[in-house]
N, C-alpha and C positions, 0 to 999 in steps of 0.2 A: 301836770306838765312834768316831763322828765328833763332834768338839768344835769349835765355832766361836763367835766373839764378834762380835756386830753391834750397831750403834746402834739404840735403840728408834725406831720410826717417828715418834714425837712429838719426838724429838731430846733428850729428858730422861732419860738413863740408857743402860744397856747390857744386852744379852741374851746369855746363854750358852746355846747350843743343844747338847744331848747326845742325838744321834739324835732321837727324837720328844719329848723333854722340854726345856722352856725354863725358865730361872731368870733373873729380873731383878735388876740391881744399879744402885746410884745413881752409881757411878764406874767408870771404866775400870780403875783400880788395883785395886779390890775384885774385879772380874770376872776380871782377869788373875791375882790371887792365888788365887782359887778354882780356876781352870783349872790353875794350877801344882800346887796341892795334889792335885787330882783325878788329874792325870797321874802324880804321884809315887806315889799309892796304887795306881793301875792297874799301873804298871810295877814295883812292889815285889814281891820274891819272896813266893810264897804256898805254904804247906806243902800236900802232897797229903793228902786226907782218908784215914783208916784205916777199914777195914771190920771188922765183928765176925769173929773167927776169924783175923785177920791175926796172923802170928807175930812179925813184926819191922817196924820202921820202915824202909821201903826208900826211899833217896833217889832221886828221879827228876828228869829233865830235861824241858825243854819239848818236847812232841811224843812223849814216851815213853808209849805206850799199852799197855804190858805189864801183865798182871794181877798183883795183889799176891800175895805168898806167903801161903798159907793152911794151916790145920791139915787133916789128912786128915779128910774127912767134913764140913767146914764148908760147902762148896758142892758137894754130891754130883753135881749135873749137869755141873759144870765140870771136876772132877778125873778123871783116868783112871788 
């Protein structure tokens, strides 16, 4: 996500651009605090979702695309 802060064209306030979304703020401090909180939430660790039939919570790392452990018969088309 591209996050950028610019001055409003009228000169009264600040705009935070998040890809195609724009949010206005009355002060640079408020805009900067918002961006800091947003970046902290984006960069925070997030748990991987579990699927029905998953036998255990498997810790994963960024970029790990392996399939979760499943019970036999939970996903008949995927298990051999």
